[in-house]
Backbone as a printed PyTorch tensor [residue, N CA C, xyz], in Angstrom:
tensor([[[ -7.4290,   9.7210,  -4.3250],
         [ -6.0740,   9.5420,  -3.7440],
         [ -5.4030,  10.7210,  -4.2610]],

        [[ -4.5130,  11.2230,  -3.3770],
         [ -3.5650,  12.3490,  -3.7050],
         [ -2.8020,  12.0290,  -4.8810]],

        [[ -2.7340,  12.8710,  -5.8260],
         [ -1.9140,  12.6910,  -7.0380],
         [ -0.4110,  12.9530,  -6.6520]],

        [[  0.4010,  12.0160,  -6.8880],
         [  1.8680,  12.2410,  -6.5320],
         [  2.5740,  12.5510,  -7.7390]],

        [[  3.4910,  13.4940,  -7.6430],
         [  4.2650,  13.9020,  -8.9030],
         [  5.6760,  13.2390,  -8.5510]],

        [[  6.1200,  12.3280,  -9.4850],
         [  7.3960,  11.7680,  -9.3290],
         [  8.3260,  12.5720, -10.2750]],

        [[  9.1590,  13.3340,  -9.5330],
         [ 10.1260,  14.2130, -10.2790],
         [ 11.3530,  13.3980, -10.6990]],

        [[ 11.6410,  13.2070, -11.9580],
         [ 12.8150,  12.4070, -12.3550],
         [ 14.0700,  12.9670, -11.8590]],

        [[ 14.1200,  14.2870, -11.8000],
         [ 15.3930,  15.0070, -11.3670],
         [ 15.4860,  15.1590,  -9.8860]],

        [[ 14.5910,  14.6600,  -9.0800],
         [ 14.7090,  14.8640,  -7.5920],
         [ 14.5560,  13.5260,  -6.8460]],

        [[ 15.6720,  12.8840,  -6.7610],
         [ 15.7640,  11.5990,  -6.0570],
         [ 15.3540,  11.7040,  -4.7010]],

        [[ 15.3790,  12.8130,  -4.0290],
         [ 14.9280,  12.9080,  -2.5380],
         [ 13.4290,  12.7280,  -2.4340]],

        [[ 12.6530,  12.7590,  -3.4190],
         [ 11.1850,  12.4040,  -3.3840],
         [ 10.9660,  10.9010,  -3.4380]],

        [[ 11.7630,  10.1040,  -3.8700],
         [ 11.4610,   8.6960,  -4.2060],
         [ 11.1490,   7.9350,  -2.9650]],

        [[ 12.0020,   8.0150,  -1.8860],
         [ 11.6910,   7.2830,  -0.6720],
         [ 10.3720,   7.6570,   0.0370]],

        [[ 10.1550,   9.0450,   0.1490],
         [  8.8720,   9.4100,   0.7380],
         [  7.6940,   8.9440,  -0.0600]],

        [[  7.8560,   8.8860,  -1.3810],
         [  6.7150,   8.3860,  -2.2140],
         [  6.4150,   6.9160,  -1.9020]],

        [[  7.5650,   6.1060,  -1.7550],
         [  7.2950,   4.7440,  -1.4130],
         [  6.6720,   4.4330,  -0.0290]],

        [[  7.1260,   5.2910,   0.8840],
         [  6.4450,   5.0050,   2.2920],
         [  5.0600,   5.5800,   2.2490]],

        [[  4.7960,   6.6900,   1.6040],
         [  3.4890,   7.2570,   1.5260],
         [  2.5370,   6.3670,   0.7400]],

        [[  2.9910,   5.7450,  -0.3630],
         [  2.1560,   4.8020,  -1.0430],
         [  1.7190,   3.6740,  -0.1630]],

        [[  2.7490,   3.1500,   0.6400],
         [  2.3100,   2.0390,   1.6170],
         [  1.2720,   2.4790,   2.4850]],

        [[  1.3600,   3.6820,   3.0960],
         [  0.4020,   4.1980,   4.0310],
         [ -0.9790,   4.3260,   3.4380]],

        [[ -0.9800,   4.8130,   2.1980],
         [ -2.2630,   5.0000,   1.4060],
         [ -2.8790,   3.6020,   1.2260]],

        [[ -2.0800,   2.6940,   0.6770],
         [ -2.5890,   1.4240,   0.3870],
         [ -3.1320,   0.6740,   1.6100]],

        [[ -2.4370,   0.8350,   2.7650],
         [ -2.8780,   0.1630,   3.9950],
         [ -4.2270,   0.4650,   4.4240]],

        [[ -4.6880,   1.7110,   4.1170],
         [ -5.8800,   2.1870,   4.5690],
         [ -7.1110,   1.4090,   3.9980]],

        [[ -6.8430,   0.8730,   2.7340],
         [ -7.9830,   0.3160,   2.0210],
         [ -8.4080,  -1.0590,   2.4450]],

        [[ -7.3760,  -2.0060,   2.8920],
         [ -7.8690,  -3.2500,   3.4080],
         [ -8.4460,  -2.9210,   4.8040]],

        [[ -7.9540,  -1.9710,   5.4560],
         [ -8.5150,  -1.7290,   6.8920],
         [-10.0010,  -1.1580,   6.6920]],

        [[-10.3090,  -0.3510,   5.6260],
         [-11.5720,   0.2100,   5.4140],
         [-12.5460,  -1.0650,   5.0450]],

        [[-12.0360,  -1.9810,   4.2780],
         [-12.7200,  -3.1530,   3.9440],
         [-13.0210,  -3.9980,   5.1200]],

        [[-12.1530,  -4.1150,   6.0700],
         [-12.3830,  -4.8420,   7.3430],
         [-13.3810,  -4.2400,   8.1670]],

        [[-13.2200,  -2.8470,   8.3670],
         [-14.2480,  -2.1090,   9.0670],
         [-15.6860,  -2.2670,   8.5240]],

        [[-15.7100,  -2.1890,   7.2510],
         [-17.0860,  -2.3460,   6.5950],
         [-17.6370,  -3.6470,   6.8960]],

        [[-16.8400,  -4.6800,   7.0410],
         [-17.2710,  -5.9780,   7.3330],
         [-17.3140,  -6.4010,   8.8290]],

        [[-17.1100,  -5.3520,   9.6290],
         [-17.1020,  -5.4860,  11.0920],
         [-16.1110,  -6.4760,  11.5930]],

        [[-14.9930,  -6.5150,  10.9360],
         [-13.9270,  -7.4540,  11.3960],
         [-12.9070,  -6.6270,  12.1190]],

        [[-12.6440,  -7.0130,  13.3420],
         [-11.7050,  -6.3670,  14.1400],
         [-10.2630,  -6.8460,  13.7920]],

        [[ -9.3800,  -5.9250,  13.8700],
         [ -7.9390,  -6.2380,  13.6120],
         [ -7.0480,  -5.5090,  14.4340]],

        [[ -5.8600,  -6.0500,  14.7130],
         [ -4.8870,  -5.3640,  15.6870],
         [ -4.2920,  -4.1190,  15.0140]],

        [[ -3.7370,  -3.2460,  15.8010],
         [ -3.1490,  -2.0080,  15.2320],
         [ -1.8140,  -2.3900,  14.6390]],

        [[ -1.8730,  -2.7550,  13.3460],
         [ -0.6330,  -3.2090,  12.7400],
         [ -0.4950,  -2.4320,  11.3630]],

        [[  0.7530,  -2.5550,  10.8070],
         [  1.0270,  -1.9590,   9.5540],
         [  1.4960,  -2.9380,   8.5510]],

        [[  1.4240,  -4.1870,   8.8630],
         [  1.8560,  -5.2850,   7.8960],
         [  0.6440,  -5.6420,   7.0220]],

        [[  1.0000,  -5.2990,   5.8540],
         [ -0.1350,  -5.4790,   4.8240],
         [ -0.5080,  -6.9170,   4.5810]],

        [[  0.4300,  -7.8300,   4.5830],
         [  0.1840,  -9.2450,   4.3380],
         [ -0.6940,  -9.8220,   5.4350]],

        [[ -0.5810,  -9.3500,   6.6490],
         [ -1.5070,  -9.7750,   7.6710],
         [ -2.8530,  -9.3000,   7.4530]],

        [[ -2.9760,  -8.0090,   7.1130],
         [ -4.3340,  -7.5060,   6.7410],
         [ -4.8340,  -8.2670,   5.6050]],

        [[ -4.0750,  -8.6160,   4.6490],
         [ -4.5940,  -9.3870,   3.5560],
         [ -5.1650, -10.6610,   3.9520]],

        [[ -4.4890, -11.3350,   4.9040],
         [ -4.9760, -12.5920,   5.4420],
         [ -6.2490, -12.4810,   6.1180]],

        [[ -6.5880, -11.3300,   6.6850],
         [ -7.9290, -11.1260,   7.2490],
         [ -9.0080, -10.8900,   6.2530]],

        [[ -8.5760, -10.2380,   5.1190],
         [ -9.5890,  -9.8920,   4.1310],
         [ -9.9160, -11.0210,   3.0870]],

        [[ -8.9550, -11.8540,   2.8340],
         [ -9.1290, -12.9180,   1.8700],
         [-10.3190, -13.8500,   2.1160]],

        [[-10.5840, -14.3030,   3.4040],
         [-11.6570, -15.0950,   3.6740],
         [-13.0420, -14.4230,   3.2090]],

        [[-13.0110, -13.0700,   3.3040],
         [-14.2130, -12.4160,   2.9790],
         [-14.3850, -12.1630,   1.4700]],

        [[-13.2360, -12.0030,   0.8030],
         [-13.2650, -11.9700,  -0.7100],
         [-11.9900, -12.5300,  -1.1240]],

        [[-12.0870, -13.6210,  -1.8900],
         [-10.8400, -14.3560,  -2.4360],
         [ -9.9970, -13.4240,  -3.3350]],

        [[-10.5610, -12.3890,  -3.9260],
         [ -9.8770, -11.5830,  -4.8330],
         [ -8.6810, -10.9230,  -4.1990]],

        [[ -8.6440, -10.7280,  -2.8480],
         [ -7.4420, -10.2390,  -2.1190],
         [ -6.2670, -11.0180,  -2.3000]],

        [[ -6.3910, -12.3300,  -2.5590],
         [ -5.2400, -13.2580,  -2.6270],
         [ -4.3470, -12.8210,  -3.7520]],

        [[ -4.9130, -12.3220,  -4.8080],
         [ -4.0840, -11.8680,  -6.0040],
         [ -3.1960, -10.6450,  -5.6600]],

        [[ -3.4200, -10.0360,  -4.5560],
         [ -2.5780,  -8.8770,  -4.2120],
         [ -1.3990,  -9.2320,  -3.1700]],

        [[ -1.2740, -10.4820,  -2.9350],
         [ -0.2990, -10.8130,  -1.9280],
         [  1.1270, -10.2510,  -2.2730]],

        [[  1.6480, -10.5900,  -3.4630],
         [  2.9120, -10.1280,  -3.8000],
         [  3.0580,  -8.5820,  -3.8500]],

        [[  2.0120,  -7.9550,  -4.3340],
         [  2.0170,  -6.4790,  -4.4170],
         [  2.0530,  -5.8030,  -2.9740]],

        [[  1.3060,  -6.4310,  -2.0740],
         [  1.2510,  -5.8680,  -0.6530],
         [  2.5440,  -6.2400,   0.0590]],

        [[  3.1160,  -7.3860,  -0.2440],
         [  4.4000,  -7.7750,   0.3620],
         [  5.4560,  -6.7350,  -0.1080]],

        [[  5.4770,  -6.3350,  -1.3140],
         [  6.4090,  -5.4120,  -1.8560],
         [  6.1880,  -4.0560,  -1.1130]],

        [[  4.9740,  -3.6050,  -0.9020],
         [  4.6790,  -2.3070,  -0.2540],
         [  5.2540,  -2.3860,   1.2800]],

        [[  4.9990,  -3.5690,   1.7370],
         [  5.4710,  -3.7890,   3.1700],
         [  7.0030,  -3.5290,   3.1630]],

        [[  7.6900,  -4.0670,   2.2260],
         [  9.2160,  -3.9040,   2.2610],
         [  9.5320,  -2.3800,   1.9650]],

        [[  8.7580,  -1.7080,   1.1160],
         [  9.0960,  -0.3050,   0.8920],
         [  8.9460,   0.4890,   2.2890]],

        [[  7.8720,   0.1310,   2.9130],
         [  7.5600,   0.8120,   4.2010],
         [  8.7400,   0.5100,   5.2840]],

        [[  9.2440,  -0.7010,   5.2690],
         [ 10.2520,  -1.0550,   6.2010],
         [ 11.5820,  -0.4030,   5.8050]],

        [[ 11.8100,  -0.2860,   4.5410],
         [ 13.0190,   0.3600,   4.0280],
         [ 13.0480,   1.8590,   4.1310]],

        [[ 11.8780,   2.4970,   3.8010],
         [ 11.9320,   3.9410,   3.7420],
         [ 10.9590,   4.6800,   4.5250]],

        [[ 10.7490,   4.2350,   5.7980],
         [  9.7680,   5.0280,   6.6290],
         [ 10.1850,   6.4050,   6.9850]],

        [[ 11.4900,   6.5570,   7.1600],
         [ 11.9170,   7.8750,   7.6100],
         [ 13.2470,   8.0850,   6.8190]],

        [[ 13.7580,   9.3830,   6.9060],
         [ 15.0360,   9.5840,   6.2430],
         [ 16.1190,   8.7460,   6.9650]],

        [[ 16.6970,   7.7420,   6.2950],
         [ 17.6760,   6.9240,   6.9660],
         [ 18.9090,   6.7510,   6.1910]],

        [[ 19.0570,   7.3560,   5.0880],
         [ 20.2000,   7.2630,   4.2330],
         [ 19.9810,   6.2710,   3.0670]],

        [[ 18.9360,   5.4610,   3.2710],
         [ 18.5380,   4.5880,   2.1190],
         [ 17.6580,   5.3600,   1.1630]],

        [[ 17.9740,   5.1130,  -0.1040],
         [ 17.1980,   5.8640,  -1.0930],
         [ 16.5400,   4.8990,  -1.9920]],

        [[ 15.1980,   5.1760,  -2.2890],
         [ 14.4520,   4.4050,  -3.3210],
         [ 14.8380,   4.9250,  -4.6610]],

        [[ 14.6170,   4.0990,  -5.7000],
         [ 14.8890,   4.5670,  -7.0510],
         [ 13.6160,   5.0850,  -7.6340]],

        [[ 13.7920,   5.6350,  -8.8370],
         [ 12.6640,   6.1550,  -9.5220],
         [ 11.7050,   5.0780,  -9.8540]],

        [[ 12.2220,   3.9170, -10.2730],
         [ 11.4420,   2.7240, -10.6150],
         [ 10.6520,   2.2550,  -9.4100]],

        [[ 11.3290,   2.2520,  -8.2980],
         [ 10.6130,   1.8210,  -6.9650],
         [  9.4420,   2.6710,  -6.7090]],

        [[  9.6850,   4.0550,  -6.8690],
         [  8.6890,   4.9820,  -6.5140],
         [  7.4280,   4.8090,  -7.4550]],

        [[  7.8350,   4.6210,  -8.7440],
         [  6.6920,   4.3420,  -9.7450],
         [  5.9210,   3.0280,  -9.3140]],

        [[  6.6760,   2.0180,  -9.0010],
         [  5.9850,   0.7440,  -8.7030],
         [  5.1220,   0.8980,  -7.4540]],

        [[  5.7140,   1.5960,  -6.3980],
         [  4.8890,   1.7560,  -5.1780],
         [  3.6200,   2.4880,  -5.4110]],

        [[  3.7220,   3.5600,  -6.1620],
         [  2.5120,   4.3330,  -6.5660],
         [  1.5450,   3.4690,  -7.3140]],

        [[  1.9750,   2.6350,  -8.2640],
         [  1.1090,   1.7900,  -9.0580],
         [  0.3960,   0.7080,  -8.2110]],

        [[  1.1940,   0.1100,  -7.2630],
         [  0.6030,  -0.8790,  -6.4030],
         [ -0.4270,  -0.3740,  -5.4550]],

        [[ -0.2130,   0.8430,  -4.9260],
         [ -1.1400,   1.4870,  -4.1080],
         [ -2.4630,   1.7610,  -4.8410]],

        [[ -2.2700,   2.2140,  -6.0860],
         [ -3.3820,   2.5440,  -6.8460],
         [ -4.2550,   1.3360,  -7.2010]],

        [[ -3.5270,   0.1870,  -7.4340],
         [ -4.2770,  -1.0770,  -7.6980],
         [ -5.1110,  -1.5490,  -6.5600]],

        [[ -4.5930,  -1.5220,  -5.3650],
         [ -5.4040,  -2.0160,  -4.2550],
         [ -6.4620,  -1.0310,  -3.8740]],

        [[ -6.1650,   0.2520,  -4.0890],
         [ -7.1750,   1.2960,  -3.9610],
         [ -8.4170,   1.0200,  -4.9070]],

        [[ -8.2200,   0.8570,  -6.1710],
         [ -9.2040,   0.6170,  -7.0950],
         [-10.0220,  -0.6610,  -6.7140]],

        [[ -9.2950,  -1.8000,  -6.4050],
         [ -9.9460,  -3.0580,  -6.0720],
         [-10.8920,  -2.9180,  -4.8160]],

        [[-10.4140,  -2.3510,  -3.8490],
         [-11.2240,  -2.2290,  -2.6650],
         [-12.3750,  -1.1890,  -2.8630]],

        [[-12.1410,  -0.1210,  -3.5740],
         [-13.2640,   0.8470,  -3.8210],
         [-14.2900,   0.2130,  -4.6160]],

        [[-13.8620,  -0.6610,  -5.5090],
         [-15.0020,  -1.4410,  -6.2820],
         [-15.7780,  -2.2930,  -5.3870]],

        [[-15.1260,  -2.9800,  -4.5130],
         [-15.8680,  -3.9410,  -3.5860],
         [-16.7560,  -3.1170,  -2.6420]],

        [[-16.3050,  -1.9460,  -2.3190],
         [-17.1590,  -1.1180,  -1.4150],
         [-18.2110,  -0.2810,  -2.1620]],

        [[-18.2070,  -0.3350,  -3.3900],
         [-19.1330,   0.4730,  -4.3080],
         [-18.8750,   1.9530,  -4.1370]],

        [[-17.6070,   2.3560,  -4.0210],
         [-17.4210,   3.8170,  -3.9920],
         [-16.3580,   4.1880,  -5.1680]]])
């Protein structure tokens, strides 16, 4: 995963970090589904992807709240809109993305 630097003194980076973290995290459930030959629609809603993954591995259920949070970050901060994420939200988004990344990579043996 790309290492993100969260600059405390640069609030302009917080929103892009949140939306990028969601995009990074989204790829992991999709990779899991591809590995299991499960077709899925072209969507960006993490909780829907989670619903497709959970029957294959119940461990995904523990990520529901995390992925719902990332969904909200993606909806709030996809493009420069005047809405700004906080430093805490950027840290949280990065951590949540890293958590799902680690989980799926362990399932895939990578």
